[in-house]
C-alpha positions, -999 to +999 in steps of 0.1 A: +186-140-161+170-127-127+139-114-123+114-092-093+083-085-097+088-040-093+059-029-098+016-028-094-008-006-113-045-003-096-068+022-116-086+048-087-112+072-091-097+100-078-058+109-080-053+131-054-076+115-025-058+083-037-018+101-035-036+117+001-041+081+014-009+061+002+011+090+010-006+108+038-020+078+056+002+051+047+035+070+042+042+057+014+057+088-010+056+100-049+081+086-062+067+099-103+040+117-116+030+108-156+003+128-179-003+100-206-035+109-232-052+089-215-046+085-177-028+105-154-004+080-124+015+083-097+044+051-085+046+056-050+074+037-026+089+032+005+117+044+017+128+014+026+122-005-011+102-029-017+075-027-050+062+001-066+030+010-060+012+026-094-017+043-092-033+055-121-071+073-124-086+068-166-095+100-178-129+090-196-134+065-162-164+077-141-179+058-112-164+040-088-138+014-103-148-024-109-137-046-084-144-075-104-129-109-090-091-111-103-075-095-070-082-110-037-063-074-016-031-053-011-011-066+020+004-031+040+035-039+055+039-017+089+055-022+124+027-007+138-013-025+126-032-005+156-018+027+147-018+024+112-058+012+109-065+036+133-051+060+108-062+043+081-100+041+100-100+082+110-087+094+072-124+073+066-114+043+057-143+012+057-128-013+087-140-043+070-118-064+105-095-047+130-064-057+141-058-093+155-027-114+169-035-143+147-028-181+166-013-199+129+015-170+122+033-147+146+016-111+133-010-090+136-034-081+114-055-060+103-082-054+074-095-021+057-111-011+019-100+023+007-111+046-012-119+026-046-129-005-031-094-029-022-095-038+001-056-037+024-041-064+046-023-041+072+003-067+086+027-068+114+052-094+122+060-104+160+097-123+149+110-103+124+103-092+087+104-127+065+138-130+043+137-106+015+109-092+027+115-048+029+112-046+073+085-011+075+104-005+111+138+003+090+117+033+079+113+047+118+141+027+136+170+033+112+177-004+104+198-010+068+173-012+042+180-014+008+178+020-012+144+028-031+161+030-064+148+061-088+119+053-110 
């Protein structure tokens, strides 16, 4: 029996604004949309595959998302941490920490908060993407990648 962690679902206060960020700024295309009586939903996934993110706007919720204490951050692998960070800030995201190369690991990371307050770590690997982690460079350079499966 095999398992794969396939999808995360987060609540958002404005589905279209969130799609504009995740698709328009971060480059994750919408794969499907669903309307159910209580929520509007969209699933996004990179062309290179990897986990999907589902955005859900609860129709009866008003006001900001309650972050609580259970979730810490989302990771977004990139082949250009500084460039993506700049795009996120230009789109109106909050800067938490600008791009910095870490001494402990061969990576550059930056932190931003999206419009709903989700902490997102932008991470660029400098010595190749670790095994089993989708390579974001394959999207822009044409390197082989596992195809995204339809939702």
